N, CA, C and O atoms as CSV, one atom per row, in Angstrom:
chain,resi,resn,atom,element,x,y,z
A,1,UNK,N,N,105.127,29.311,115.920
A,1,UNK,CA,C,105.789,29.783,114.618
A,1,UNK,C,C,105.241,30.056,113.557
A,1,UNK,O,O,104.502,29.236,113.012
A,2,UNK,N,N,105.516,31.411,112.974
A,2,UNK,CA,C,105.152,31.605,111.515
A,2,UNK,C,C,106.339,31.653,110.492
A,2,UNK,O,O,107.457,31.979,110.892
A,3,UNK,N,N,106.150,31.383,109.381
A,3,UNK,CA,C,107.644,31.757,108.189
A,3,UNK,C,C,106.943,32.401,107.431
A,3,UNK,O,O,105.834,32.068,107.012
A,4,UNK,N,N,107.422,33.188,107.240
A,4,UNK,CA,C,106.818,34.519,106.084
A,4,UNK,C,C,107.612,34.878,105.540
A,4,UNK,O,O,108.739,35.074,105.993
A,5,UNK,N,N,107.165,35.108,104.153
A,5,UNK,CA,C,108.102,35.925,102.881
A,5,UNK,C,C,108.566,37.066,103.700
A,5,UNK,O,O,107.980,37.243,104.769
A,6,UNK,N,N,109.326,37.701,103.438
A,6,UNK,CA,C,110.064,39.354,104.059
A,6,UNK,C,C,110.922,39.886,103.682
A,6,UNK,O,O,112.078,39.465,103.630
A,7,UNK,N,N,110.286,41.513,103.151
A,7,UNK,CA,C,110.793,42.602,102.666
A,7,UNK,C,C,112.277,42.949,103.135
A,7,UNK,O,O,112.961,43.906,102.771
A,8,UNK,N,N,112.495,42.276,103.731
A,8,UNK,CA,C,114.249,42.828,104.657
A,8,UNK,C,C,114.151,44.213,105.149
A,8,UNK,O,O,115.111,44.976,105.038
A,9,UNK,N,N,112.865,44.634,105.772
A,9,UNK,CA,C,112.427,46.356,105.802
A,9,UNK,C,C,111.876,45.840,107.253
A,9,UNK,O,O,110.987,46.632,107.564
A,10,UNK,N,N,112.009,44.956,108.166
A,10,UNK,CA,C,111.602,44.758,109.440
A,10,UNK,C,C,112.615,44.814,110.033
A,10,UNK,O,O,113.613,44.226,109.616
A,11,UNK,N,N,112.619,45.820,111.603
A,11,UNK,CA,C,113.587,46.064,112.335
A,11,UNK,C,C,114.394,44.844,112.915
A,11,UNK,O,O,115.600,44.812,113.160
A,12,UNK,N,N,113.196,43.566,113.124
A,12,UNK,CA,C,113.803,42.850,114.043
A,12,UNK,C,C,114.727,41.678,112.860
A,12,UNK,O,O,115.652,40.981,113.276
A,13,UNK,N,N,114.199,41.647,111.179
A,13,UNK,CA,C,115.230,40.913,110.498
A,13,UNK,C,C,116.369,41.528,110.601
A,13,UNK,O,O,117.309,41.043,111.232
A,14,UNK,N,N,116.424,42.720,109.966
A,14,UNK,CA,C,117.657,43.854,109.755
A,14,UNK,C,C,118.522,43.674,110.927
A,14,UNK,O,O,119.665,43.506,110.500
A,15,UNK,N,N,118.499,43.625,112.458
A,15,UNK,CA,C,119.110,42.894,113.540
A,15,UNK,C,C,119.612,42.078,113.428
A,15,UNK,O,O,120.823,41.946,113.607
A,16,UNK,N,N,118.671,41.078,113.021
A,16,UNK,CA,C,119.338,39.517,112.642
A,16,UNK,C,C,120.129,39.307,112.126
A,16,UNK,O,O,121.184,38.882,112.596
A,17,UNK,N,N,119.831,39.593,110.665
A,17,UNK,CA,C,121.107,39.940,109.660
A,17,UNK,C,C,122.203,40.554,110.203
A,17,UNK,O,O,123.272,39.983,109.987
A,18,UNK,N,N,122.235,41.660,110.915
A,18,UNK,CA,C,123.513,42.753,110.951
A,18,UNK,C,C,124.326,41.688,112.223
A,18,UNK,O,O,125.539,41.809,112.390
A,19,UNK,N,N,123.677,40.877,112.890
A,19,UNK,CA,C,124.279,40.289,114.076
A,19,UNK,C,C,124.944,38.562,113.071
A,19,UNK,O,O,125.960,37.948,113.398
A,20,UNK,N,N,124.231,38.268,112.173
A,20,UNK,CA,C,125.154,37.177,111.364
A,20,UNK,C,C,126.208,37.927,110.296
A,20,UNK,O,O,127.048,37.236,109.718
A,21,UNK,N,N,126.149,38.975,110.125
A,21,UNK,CA,C,127.205,39.528,109.292
A,21,UNK,C,C,128.381,39.562,110.720
A,21,UNK,O,O,129.445,38.957,110.592
A,22,UNK,N,N,128.206,39.985,111.463
A,22,UNK,CA,C,129.049,40.235,112.638
A,22,UNK,C,C,129.841,38.879,113.080
A,22,UNK,O,O,131.019,38.746,113.411
A,23,UNK,N,N,128.789,37.912,112.972
A,23,UNK,CA,C,129.699,36.603,113.425
A,23,UNK,C,C,130.864,35.962,112.622
A,23,UNK,O,O,131.950,35.468,112.925
A,24,UNK,N,N,129.814,36.296,110.855
A,24,UNK,CA,C,131.068,35.541,110.123
A,24,UNK,C,C,131.898,36.585,110.365
A,24,UNK,O,O,132.846,36.220,111.060
A,25,UNK,N,N,131.930,37.687,110.090
A,25,UNK,CA,C,133.034,38.349,109.976
A,25,UNK,C,C,134.168,38.696,111.089
A,25,UNK,O,O,135.228,39.280,110.861
A,26,UNK,N,N,133.627,38.118,112.576
A,26,UNK,CA,C,134.407,37.586,113.594
A,26,UNK,C,C,135.188,36.603,113.327
A,26,UNK,O,O,136.418,36.660,113.329
A,27,UNK,N,N,134.389,35.469,113.035
A,27,UNK,CA,C,135.001,33.689,112.556
A,27,UNK,C,C,135.562,33.628,111.540
A,27,UNK,O,O,136.575,32.995,111.837
A,28,UNK,N,N,135.617,33.867,110.444
A,28,UNK,CA,C,136.041,33.901,108.728
A,28,UNK,C,C,136.798,35.589,108.689
A,28,UNK,O,O,136.697,36.706,109.195
A,29,UNK,N,N,137.670,34.710,107.594
A,29,UNK,CA,C,138.543,35.667,107.069
A,29,UNK,C,C,138.041,36.560,106.434
A,29,UNK,O,O,137.397,35.930,105.595
A,30,UNK,N,N,137.866,37.684,106.223
A,30,UNK,CA,C,136.941,38.606,105.031
A,30,UNK,C,C,136.635,38.189,104.030
A,30,UNK,O,O,135.436,38.167,103.749
A,31,UNK,N,N,137.779,37.614,102.949
A,31,UNK,CA,C,137.565,36.667,102.102
A,31,UNK,C,C,136.873,35.573,101.890
A,31,UNK,O,O,136.341,35.168,100.856
A,32,UNK,N,N,136.912,35.196,102.775
A,32,UNK,CA,C,136.269,34.259,103.090
A,32,UNK,C,C,134.677,33.746,103.767
A,32,UNK,O,O,134.259,32.623,104.050
A,33,UNK,N,N,134.025,35.154,103.874
A,33,UNK,CA,C,132.742,35.626,104.346
A,33,UNK,C,C,131.764,35.766,102.878
A,33,UNK,O,O,131.990,36.635,102.036
A,34,UNK,N,N,130.747,34.830,102.764
A,34,UNK,CA,C,130.265,34.857,101.462
A,34,UNK,C,C,128.838,35.267,102.457
A,34,UNK,O,O,127.963,34.658,101.841
A,35,UNK,N,N,128.261,35.831,103.426
A,35,UNK,CA,C,127.397,35.957,103.830
A,35,UNK,C,C,126.508,37.345,103.199
A,35,UNK,O,O,127.017,38.437,103.450
A,36,UNK,N,N,125.219,37.339,102.402
A,36,UNK,CA,C,124.803,38.597,102.206
A,36,UNK,C,C,124.557,39.771,102.632
A,36,UNK,O,O,124.001,39.686,103.728
A,37,UNK,N,N,124.772,41.386,102.132
A,37,UNK,CA,C,124.273,42.161,103.179
A,37,UNK,C,C,122.755,42.163,103.186
A,37,UNK,O,O,122.269,41.047,103.002
A,38,UNK,N,N,121.784,43.285,103.378
A,38,UNK,CA,C,120.551,43.453,102.974
A,38,UNK,C,C,120.633,43.978,101.809
A,38,UNK,O,O,119.879,43.163,101.278
A,39,UNK,N,N,120.911,44.640,100.993
A,39,UNK,CA,C,121.296,45.425,99.490
A,39,UNK,C,C,121.067,43.641,98.744
A,39,UNK,O,O,120.090,43.211,98.131
A,40,UNK,N,N,122.215,43.012,99.058
A,40,UNK,CA,C,122.335,42.206,98.065
A,40,UNK,C,C,121.386,40.465,98.916
A,40,UNK,O,O,121.781,39.326,98.667
A,41,UNK,N,N,120.676,40.653,99.469
A,41,UNK,CA,C,119.706,39.856,99.863
A,41,UNK,C,C,118.363,40.645,98.867
A,41,UNK,O,O,117.293,40.167,98.491
A,42,UNK,N,N,118.751,41.540,98.730
A,42,UNK,CA,C,117.174,41.906,97.751
A,42,UNK,C,C,117.315,41.895,96.642
A,42,UNK,O,O,116.561,42.598,95.969
A,43,UNK,N,N,118.344,41.089,95.986
A,43,UNK,CA,C,118.657,40.477,94.409
A,43,UNK,C,C,117.219,39.619,94.284
A,43,UNK,O,O,116.551,38.967,95.087
A,44,UNK,N,N,117.094,39.943,92.922
A,44,UNK,CA,C,115.385,39.254,91.939
A,44,UNK,C,C,115.546,37.941,91.883
A,44,UNK,O,O,114.523,37.283,91.695
A,45,UNK,N,N,116.868,37.205,92.031
A,45,UNK,CA,C,117.508,36.201,91.817
A,45,UNK,C,C,116.731,35.510,93.616
A,45,UNK,O,O,116.031,34.499,93.656
A,46,UNK,N,N,116.996,36.126,94.544
A,46,UNK,CA,C,117.051,35.902,96.448
A,46,UNK,C,C,115.834,35.813,96.559
A,46,UNK,O,O,115.203,36.702,95.986
A,47,UNK,N,N,114.949,34.640,97.386
A,47,UNK,CA,C,113.728,34.810,97.969
A,47,UNK,C,C,114.309,34.863,99.533
A,47,UNK,O,O,115.374,34.377,99.914
A,48,UNK,N,N,113.488,35.467,100.205
A,48,UNK,CA,C,114.065,35.954,101.701
A,48,UNK,C,C,112.810,35.593,102.480
A,48,UNK,O,O,111.687,35.804,102.022
A,49,UNK,N,N,113.065,34.956,103.854
A,49,UNK,CA,C,111.713,34.853,104.849
A,49,UNK,C,C,112.251,34.617,105.853
A,49,UNK,O,O,113.329,34.027,105.930
A,50,UNK,N,N,111.229,35.272,107.325
A,50,UNK,CA,C,111.659,34.740,108.204
A,50,UNK,C,C,110.778,34.172,109.268
A,50,UNK,O,O,109.597,33.930,109.020
A,51,UNK,N,N,111.339,33.933,110.522
A,51,UNK,CA,C,110.751,32.902,110.955
A,51,UNK,C,C,110.048,33.838,112.380
A,51,UNK,O,O,110.765,33.970,113.372
A,52,UNK,N,N,108.746,34.396,112.375
A,52,UNK,CA,C,108.443,34.931,113.779
A,52,UNK,C,C,107.386,33.959,115.048
A,52,UNK,O,O,106.513,33.097,114.952
A,53,UNK,N,N,108.063,34.683,116.182
A,53,UNK,CA,C,107.186,33.672,117.207
A,53,UNK,C,C,106.418,35.178,118.017
A,53,UNK,O,O,107.065,36.165,118.368
A,54,UNK,N,N,104.999,35.013,118.163
A,54,UNK,CA,C,104.048,36.237,118.537
A,54,UNK,C,C,105.074,37.490,118.708
A,54,UNK,O,O,105.567,38.017,119.705
A,55,UNK,N,N,105.235,37.853,116.717
A,55,UNK,CA,C,105.779,38.968,116.149
A,55,UNK,C,C,106.818,38.771,116.612
A,55,UNK,O,O,107.274,39.831,116.184
A,56,UNK,N,N,107.898,38.212,117.288
A,56,UNK,CA,C,109.348,38.713,117.399
A,56,UNK,C,C,109.848,37.514,116.518
A,56,UNK,O,O,109.639,36.303,116.593
A,57,UNK,N,N,110.880,38.598,115.311
A,57,UNK,CA,C,111.243,37.606,114.743
A,57,UNK,C,C,112.804,36.711,115.579
A,57,UNK,O,O,113.665,37.165,116.332
A,58,UNK,N,N,112.558,35.049,114.891
A,58,UNK,CA,C,113.831,34.496,115.825
A,58,UNK,C,C,114.403,33.643,114.463
A,58,UNK,O,O,115.051,32.616,114.661
A,59,UNK,N,N,114.184,34.029,113.315
A,59,UNK,CA,C,115.339,33.393,112.455
A,59,UNK,C,C,114.505,33.648,110.828
A,59,UNK,O,O,113.412,34.155,110.575
A,60,UNK,N,N,115.202,33.255,110.234
A,60,UNK,CA,C,115.496,33.541,108.837
A,60,UNK,C,C,116.210,32.724,107.592
A,60,UNK,O,O,116.986,31.792,107.803
A,61,UNK,N,N,115.954,33.056,106.635
A,61,UNK,CA,C,116.304,31.974,105.685
A,61,UNK,C,C,116.282,32.729,104.578
A,61,UNK,O,O,115.679,33.802,104.578
A,62,UNK,N,N,117.151,32.117,103.138
A,62,UNK,CA,C,117.325,32.816,101.760
A,62,UNK,C,C,117.337,31.643,100.901
A,62,UNK,O,O,118.198,30.799,101.149
A,63,UNK,N,N,116.514,31.434,99.908
A,63,UNK,CA,C,117.019,31.131,98.667
A,63,UNK,C,C,117.848,31.708,97.531
A,63,UNK,O,O,117.638,32.902,97.317
A,64,UNK,N,N,118.442,31.311,97.021
A,64,UNK,CA,C,119.177,32.069,95.422
A,64,UNK,C,C,119.028,31.317,94.664
A,64,UNK,O,O,119.744,30.317,94.718
A,65,UNK,N,N,118.182,31.421,93.763
A,65,UNK,CA,C,117.976,30.795,92.446
A,65,UNK,C,C,119.559,30.487,91.641
A,65,UNK,O,O,120.043,31.589,91.380
A,66,UNK,N,N,120.104,29.824,91.370
A,66,UNK,CA,C,121.321,29.655,90.823
A,66,UNK,C,C,121.251,29.089,89.192
A,66,UNK,O,O,122.161,29.249,88.379
A,67,UNK,N,N,120.180,28.515,88.967
A,67,UNK,CA,C,119.443,28.190,87.697
A,67,UNK,C,C,117.999,27.465,87.882
A,67,UNK,O,O,117.582,27.431,89.039
A,68,UNK,N,N,117.431,27.056,87.170
A,68,UNK,CA,C,115.907,26.330,87.255
A,68,UNK,C,C,116.355,25.147,87.986
A,68,UNK,O,O,115.603,24.711,88.857
A,69,UNK,N,N,117.286,24.660,87.797
A,69,UNK,CA,C,117.282,23.028,88.661
A,69,UNK,C,C,118.093,23.371,90.226
A,69,UNK,O,O,118.140,22.433,91.022
A,70,UNK,N,N,118.479,24.199,90.477
A,70,UNK,CA,C,119.572,24.470,91.145
A,70,UNK,C,C,119.391,25.771,92.247
A,70,UNK,O,O,119.639,26.951,92.001
A,71,UNK,N,N,118.906,25.228,93.474
A,71,UNK,CA,C,119.243,26.923,94.427
A,71,UNK,C,C,120.432,26.604,95.098
A,71,UNK,O,O,121.220,25.672,94.939
A,72,UNK,N,N,120.415,27.749,96.043
A,72,UNK,CA,C,121.513,27.878,97.071
A,72,UNK,C,C,120.697,28.213,98.089
A,72,UNK,O,O,119.597,28.702,97.832
A,73,UNK,N,N,121.160,27.977,99.568
A,73,UNK,CA,C,121.041,28.360,100.732
A,73,UNK,C,C,121.814,29.219,100.997
A,73,UNK,O,O,123.037,29.138,100.881
A,74,UNK,N,N,120.819,30.695,101.613
A,74,UNK,CA,C,121.356,31.418,102.190
A,74,UNK,C,C,121.361,31.814,103.467
A,74,UNK,O,O,121.312,30.793,104.154
A,75,UNK,N,N,121.412,33.252,104.481
A,75,UNK,CA,C,121.803,33.549,105.144
A,75,UNK,C,C,120.611,33.073,106.277
A,75,UNK,O,O,119.660,33.774,106.622
A,76,UNK,N,N,120.964,31.491,106.832
A,76,UNK,CA,C,120.441,30.287,107.509
A,76,UNK,C,C,121.096,30.916,108.551
A,76,UNK,O,O,122.312,31.104,108.553
A,77,UNK,N,N,119.897,31.449,109.962
A,77,UNK,CA,C,120.395,31.869,110.611
A,77,UNK,C,C,119.012,31.828,112.306
A,77,UNK,O,O,117.825,32.061,112.079
A,78,UNK,N,N,119.433,31.555,113.591
A,78,UNK,CA,C,118.089,31.538,114.283
A,78,UNK,C,C,118.939,32.507,115.258
A,78,UNK,O,O,120.145,32.731,115.367
A,79,UNK,N,N,117.593,33.062,116.031
A,79,UNK,CA,C,117.931,34.164,117.089
A,79,UNK,C,C,119.192,33.682,118.245
A,79,UNK,O,O,119.705,32.564,118.194
A,80,UNK,N,N,119.475,34.457,119.007
A,80,UNK,CA,C,120.375,33.658,120.343
A,80,UNK,C,C,119.433,32.779,121.016
A,80,UNK,O,O,119.467,31.548,120.998
A,81,UNK,N,N,118.447,33.641,121.712
A,81,UNK,CA,C,117.349,33.731,122.472
A,81,UNK,C,C,116.528,32.267,122.047
A,81,UNK,O,O,115.997,31.569,122.911
A,82,UNK,N,N,116.511,31.917,120.583
A,82,UNK,CA,C,115.703,30.801,120.290
A,82,UNK,C,C,115.764,29.377,119.823
A,82,UNK,O,O,114.962,28.465,119.623
A,83,UNK,N,N,117.724,29.676,119.689
A,83,UNK,CA,C,118.349,28.540,119.567
A,83,UNK,C,C,118.214,26.994,120.110
A,83,UNK,O,O,118.567,26.871,121.283
A,84,UNK,N,N,117.905,26.166,119.662
A,84,UNK,CA,C,118.013,24.890,120.195
A,84,UNK,C,C,116.169,24.451,120.353
A,84,UNK,O,O,115.726,23.448,120.912
A,85,UNK,N,N,115.509,25.355,119.794
A,85,UNK,CA,C,114.013,24.928,119.556
A,85,UNK,C,C,113.612,24.939,118.893
A,85,UNK,O,O,112.524,25.514,118.917
A,86,UNK,N,N,114.274,24.050,117.086
A,86,UNK,CA,C,113.618,23.642,116.555
A,86,UNK,C,C,113.344,24.897,115.357
A,86,UNK,O,O,112.795,24.539,114.315
A,87,UNK,N,N,113.615,25.926,115.469
A,87,UNK,CA,C,113.622,27.065,114.423
A,87,UNK,C,C,114.490,26.837,112.987
A,87,UNK,O,O,114.141,26.871,111.807
A,88,UNK,N,N,115.579,26.630,113.545
A,88,UNK,CA,C,116.863,26.065,112.180
A,88,UNK,C,C,115.565,24.910,111.433
A,88,UNK,O,O,115.066,25.134,110.331
A,89,UNK,N,N,115.252,23.874,112.178
A,89,UNK,CA,C,114.521,22.528,111.254
A,89,UNK,C,C,113.606,23.113,110.804
A,89,UNK,O,O,113.548,22.909,109.592
A,90,UNK,N,N,112.537,24.003,111.292
A,90,UNK,CA,C,111.529,24.635,110.598
A,90,UNK,C,C,112.157,25.065,109.582
A,90,UNK,O,O,112.228,24.356,108.578
A,91,UNK,N,N,112.755,26.337,109.626
A,91,UNK,CA,C,113.255,26.807,108.439
A,91,UNK,C,C,113.627,26.229,107.245
A,91,UNK,O,O,113.226,26.594,106.139
A,92,UNK,N,N,114.613,25.066,107.530
A,92,UNK,CA,C,115.564,24.202,106.758
A,92,UNK,C,C,114.071,23.350,106.167
A,92,UNK,O,O,113.648,23.854,105.127
A,93,UNK,N,N,113.394,22.368,106.596
A,93,UNK,CA,C,112.132,22.144,106.202
A,93,UNK,C,C,111.298,22.963,105.557
A,93,UNK,O,O,110.809,22.316,104.631
A,94,UNK,N,N,110.861,24.116,105.570
A,94,UNK,CA,C,109.890,25.293,104.642
A,94,UNK,C,C,110.898,25.236,103.530
A,94,UNK,O,O,110.367,24.992,102.447
A,95,UNK,N,N,112.428,25.418,103.478
A,95,UNK,CA,C,113.407,25.901,102.036
A,95,UNK,C,C,113.159,24.375,101.508
A,95,UNK,O,O,112.553,24.362,100.437
A,96,UNK,N,N,113.434,23.312,101.934
A,96,UNK,CA,C,113.556,22.146,100.867
A,96,UNK,C,C,111.725,21.884,100.316
A,96,UNK,O,O,111.533,21.724,99.111
A,97,UNK,N,N,110.673,21.866,101.156
A,97,UNK,CA,C,109.126,21.725,100.845
A,97,UNK,C,C,109.455,23.042,98.912
A,97,UNK,O,O,109.002,22.734,97.809
A,98,UNK,N,N,109.956,23.799,99.087
A,98,UNK,CA,C,109.953,25.487,98.570
A,98,UNK,C,C,110.796,24.624,97.288
A,98,UNK,O,O,110.291,23.990,96.362
A,99,UNK,N,N,112.102,24.824,97.567
A,99,UNK,CA,C,112.918,24.085,96.629
A,99,UNK,C,C,112.185,22.946,96.061
A,99,UNK,O,O,111.999,23.135,94.858
A,100,UNK,N,N,111.789,22.036,96.404
A,100,UNK,CA,C,110.371,20.746,95.708
A,100,UNK,C,C,109.904,21.436,94.156
A,100,UNK,O,O,110.117,21.362,92.946
A,101,UNK,N,N,108.708,22.505,95.724
A,101,UNK,CA,C,107.371,23.147,94.721
A,101,UNK,C,C,108.014,24.067,93.399
A,101,UNK,O,O,107.306,24.352,92.433
A,102,UNK,N,N,109.149,24.394,93.484
A,102,UNK,CA,C,110.030,25.240,92.407
A,102,UNK,C,C,110.594,24.456,91.211
A,102,UNK,O,O,111.062,24.959,90.189
A,103,UNK,N,N,110.454,22.844,91.557
A,103,UNK,CA,C,110.941,22.108,90.693
A,103,UNK,C,C,112.776,21.600,90.378
A,103,UNK,O,O,113.373,21.043,89.456
A,104,UNK,N,N,113.184,22.225,91.854
A,104,UNK,CA,C,114.727,21.839,91.837
A,104,UNK,C,C,114.814,20.468,91.788
A,104,UNK,O,O,114.027,19.627,92.222
A,105,UNK,N,N,115.486,20.386,91.418
A,105,UNK,CA,C,116.657,19.126,91.719
A,105,UNK,C,C,117.884,18.286,93.141
A,105,UNK,O,O,118.236,17.177,93.542
A,106,UNK,N,N,118.172,20.198,93.490
A,106,UNK,CA,C,119.373,19.898,93.879
A,106,UNK,C,C,119.484,21.331,94.748
A,106,UNK,O,O,119.255,22.377,94.142
A,107,UNK,N,N,119.798,21.368,96.020
A,107,UNK,CA,C,119.704,22.515,96.604
A,107,UNK,C,C,121.344,22.410,97.437
A,107,UNK,O,O,121.672,21.341,97.953
A,108,UNK,N,N,122.286,23.643,97.485
A,108,UNK,CA,C,123.251,23.797,97.953
A,108,UNK,C,C,123.593,24.971,99.144
A,108,UNK,O,O,122.758,25.821,99.452
A,109,UNK,N,N,124.964,24.891,99.775
A,109,UNK,CA,C,124.973,25.581,100.199
A,109,UNK,C,C,126.633,25.738,100.744
A,109,UNK,O,O,127.253,24.675,100.760
A,110,UNK,N,N,127.479,27.127,101.240
A,110,UNK,CA,C,128.024,27.127,101.690
A,110,UNK,C,C,128.352,27.440,103.073
A,110,UNK,O,O,127.774,28.372,103.632
A,111,UNK,N,N,129.167,26.791,103.628
A,111,UNK,CA,C,129.247,27.238,105.293
A,111,UNK,C,C,130.654,27.163,106.067
A,111,UNK,O,O,131.285,26.242,105.548
A,112,UNK,N,N,131.115,27.529,106.700
A,112,UNK,CA,C,132.773,27.634,107.194
A,112,UNK,C,C,133.306,26.199,107.492
A,112,UNK,O,O,132.807,25.075,107.420
A,113,UNK,N,N,134.481,26.676,107.842
A,113,UNK,CA,C,134.969,24.874,108.072
A,113,UNK,C,C,135.549,24.696,109.243
A,113,UNK,O,O,136.087,23.645,109.591
A,114,UNK,N,N,135.426,26.230,110.246
A,114,UNK,CA,C,135.899,26.378,111.937
A,114,UNK,C,C,134.836,25.769,112.514
A,114,UNK,O,O,133.760,25.682,111.922
A,115,UNK,N,N,135.077,25.187,113.983
A,115,UNK,CA,C,134.173,24.567,115.166
A,115,UNK,C,C,132.913,25.662,114.840
A,115,UNK,O,O,131.771,25.295,114.565
A,116,UNK,N,N,133.211,26.627,114.897
A,116,UNK,CA,C,131.788,27.172,115.031
A,116,UNK,C,C,130.130,27.214,114.192
A,116,UNK,O,O,129.005,27.516,114.588
A,117,UNK,N,N,130.575,26.839,113.134
A,117,UNK,CA,C,129.609,26.524,112.165
A,117,UNK,C,C,129.487,24.802,112.402
A,117,UNK,O,O,128.480,24.374,111.839
A,118,UNK,N,N,130.148,23.914,112.984
A,118,UNK,CA,C,129.507,22.573,113.289
A,118,UNK,C,C,128.229,22.662,113.473
A,118,UNK,O,O,127.510,22.392,112.511
A,119,UNK,N,N,127.614,23.061,114.753
A,119,UNK,CA,C,125.929,22.705,114.622
A,119,UNK,C,C,125.049,22.963,113.317
A,119,UNK,O,O,124.289,22.074,112.932
A,120,UNK,N,N,125.154,24.262,112.584
A,120,UNK,CA,C,124.586,23.763,111.521
A,120,UNK,C,C,125.654,22.729,110.593
A,120,UNK,O,O,124.864,22.088,109.900
A,121,UNK,N,N,126.649,22.396,110.349
A,121,UNK,CA,C,126.687,21.232,109.643
A,121,UNK,C,C,126.242,19.978,109.892
A,121,UNK,O,O,126.067,19.122,109.025
A,122,UNK,N,N,125.990,19.798,111.460
A,122,UNK,CA,C,124.956,18.761,111.519
A,122,UNK,C,C,123.933,18.513,111.363
A,122,UNK,O,O,123.517,17.395,111.058
A,123,UNK,N,N,123.000,19.925,111.610
A,123,UNK,CA,C,122.019,20.342,111.406
A,123,UNK,C,C,121.825,19.591,109.011
A,123,UNK,O,O,121.110,18.773,108.431
A,124,UNK,N,N,122.691,20.337,108.683
A,124,UNK,CA,C,122.442,19.664,107.111
A,124,UNK,C,C,122.386,18.062,107.142
A,124,UNK,O,O,121.551,17.245,106.755
A,125,UNK,N,N,123.627,17.968,107.763
A,125,UNK,CA,C,123.579,16.200,107.476
A,125,UNK,C,C,122.636,15.658,107.858
A,125,UNK,O,O,122.313,14.654,107.223
A,126,UNK,N,N,121.819,16.044,108.993
A,126,UNK,CA,C,120.684,15.157,109.417
A,126,UNK,C,C,119.951,15.440,108.246
A,126,UNK,O,O,119.798,14.375,107.648
A,127,UNK,N,N,119.432,16.364,107.643
A,127,UNK,CA,C,118.656,16.139,106.602
A,127,UNK,C,C,118.999,16.022,105.390
A,127,UNK,O,O,118.447,16.731,104.549
A,128,UNK,N,N,120.129,14.971,104.973
A,128,UNK,CA,C,120.290,14.385,104.055
A,128,UNK,C,C,121.609,15.521,103.084
A,128,UNK,O,O,121.765,15.474,101.864
A,129,UNK,N,N,122.059,16.055,103.640
A,129,UNK,CA,C,123.371,17.109,102.740
A,129,UNK,C,C,124.237,16.583,102.852
A,129,UNK,O,O,124.276,15.867,103.853
A,130,UNK,N,N,125.579,16.583,101.848
A,130,UNK,CA,C,126.432,15.917,101.963
A,130,UNK,C,C,127.658,16.510,101.476
A,130,UNK,O,O,127.544,16.886,100.309
A,131,UNK,N,N,128.880,16.732,102.030
A,131,UNK,CA,C,129.715,17.656,101.566
A,131,UNK,C,C,129.783,17.377,99.819
A,131,UNK,O,O,129.372,16.377,99.232
A,132,UNK,N,N,130.294,18.333,99.351
A,132,UNK,CA,C,131.037,18.108,98.152
A,132,UNK,C,C,131.445,19.519,97.764
A,132,UNK,O,O,131.041,20.578,98.245
A,133,UNK,N,N,132.373,19.307,96.746
A,133,UNK,CA,C,133.516,20.309,96.150
A,133,UNK,C,C,132.497,21.908,95.424
A,133,UNK,O,O,131.358,21.747,94.985
A,134,UNK,N,N,133.016,22.970,95.435
A,134,UNK,CA,C,132.687,24.001,95.192
A,134,UNK,C,C,131.776,24.460,94.162
A,134,UNK,O,O,132.396,24.303,93.110
A,135,UNK,N,N,130.651,24.935,93.910
A,135,UNK,CA,C,129.292,24.813,92.850
A,135,UNK,C,C,129.486,26.397,92.638
A,135,UNK,O,O,130.099,27.088,93.453
A,136,UNK,N,N,129.000,26.819,91.657
A,136,UNK,CA,C,128.290,28.030,91.224
A,136,UNK,C,C,129.715,28.755,91.048
A,136,UNK,O,O,130.612,28.090,90.529
A,137,UNK,N,N,130.020,30.283,91.508
A,137,UNK,CA,C,131.209,30.585,91.382
A,137,UNK,C,C,132.046,30.595,92.642
A,137,UNK,O,O,132.803,31.525,92.921
A,138,UNK,N,N,131.926,29.831,93.173
A,138,UNK,CA,C,133.052,29.725,94.932
A,138,UNK,C,C,134.053,28.946,93.937
A,138,UNK,O,O,133.919,28.382,92.851
A,139,UNK,N,N,135.110,29.181,94.816
A,139,UNK,CA,C,136.329,28.549,94.869
A,139,UNK,C,C,137.042,27.465,96.059
A,139,UNK,O,O,136.637,27.459,97.222
A,140,UNK,N,N,137.942,26.735,95.667
A,140,UNK,CA,C,138.326,25.663,96.785
A,140,UNK,C,C,138.406,27.278,98.255
A,140,UNK,O,O,138.571,28.497,98.228
A,141,UNK,N,N,138.199,26.346,99.161
A,141,UNK,CA,C,139.127,27.848,100.431
A,141,UNK,C,C,138.894,26.839,101.578
A,141,UNK,O,O,137.901,26.182,101.894
A,142,UNK,N,N,140.255,26.942,102.146
A,142,UNK,CA,C,140.036,26.181,103.228
A,142,UNK,C,C,139.288,26.482,104.380
A,142,UNK,O,O,139.321,25.646,105.283
A,143,UNK,N,N,138.400,27.839,104.588
A,143,UNK,CA,C,137.768,28.217,105.565
A,143,UNK,C,C,136.107,27.657,104.813
A,143,UNK,O,O,135.167,27.283,105.513
A,144,UNK,N,N,136.083,27.699,103.842
A,144,UNK,CA,C,134.819,27.062,103.380
A,144,UNK,C,C,134.743,25.420,103.369
A,144,UNK,O,O,135.659,24.636,103.115
A,145,UNK,N,N,133.313,25.117,103.738
A,145,UNK,CA,C,132.699,23.943,102.802
A,145,UNK,C,C,131.872,23.278,102.109
A,145,UNK,O,O,132.835,22.597,101.756
A,146,UNK,N,N,131.162,22.891,101.660
A,146,UNK,CA,C,130.288,22.416,100.638
A,146,UNK,C,C,129.282,21.891,100.850
A,146,UNK,O,O,129.514,21.002,101.669
A,147,UNK,N,N,127.980,21.914,100.523
A,147,UNK,CA,C,127.257,21.098,101.062
A,147,UNK,C,C,125.858,20.607,100.047
A,147,UNK,O,O,125.100,21.548,99.811
A,148,UNK,N,N,125.575,19.669,99.622
A,148,UNK,CA,C,124.305,20.028,98.943
A,148,UNK,C,C,123.370,18.311,99.059
A,148,UNK,O,O,123.671,17.191,99.473
A,149,UNK,N,N,122.071,18.985,98.394
A,149,UNK,CA,C,121.648,17.972,98.346
A,149,UNK,C,C,120.202,17.747,97.425
A,149,UNK,O,O,119.326,18.564,97.144
A,150,UNK,N,N,120.327,16.362,97.098
A,150,UNK,CA,C,119.381,16.500,95.553
A,150,UNK,C,C,117.914,16.103,96.121
A,150,UNK,O,O,117.694,15.006,96.635
A,151,UNK,N,N,117.058,16.993,95.990
A,151,UNK,CA,C,115.552,16.555,96.161
A,151,UNK,C,C,114.533,15.575,95.316
A,151,UNK,O,O,114.187,15.591,94.135
A,152,UNK,N,N,114.201,14.712,96.424
A,152,UNK,CA,C,113.749,13.660,95.684
A,152,UNK,C,C,111.996,14.166,95.347
A,152,UNK,O,O,111.260,13.435,94.685
């Protein structure tokens, strides 16, 4: 598996992000969906990577710089065909290394509170993320949970 910087032009990336957004809107009320579309992911404060195996897009993740010491995980997704194969773990470890390289002291995320998001929450917990309150511009929302990890 290769994890590559991506410019959000690859058809496989676009398909994966469309599936991600479709799941978010199918699972959460619209006002509680914080997933970003391709235009929003193109913002200069966001860096986006895709994971590929033999040329096929099997996952993606982005980091949004909140300030020079704090980043936010965005658009973490594994394709249905690649689930439970370590793709999400590899993407998360890549992001943690990148956060450390950038000098971030903290990496945070927002995820859903519904059962659909339980596997993601378990993944983050296994890698040292803990529940916290809303950060950045987020507000308390019964459909959202917030997690953070300090970078060592």
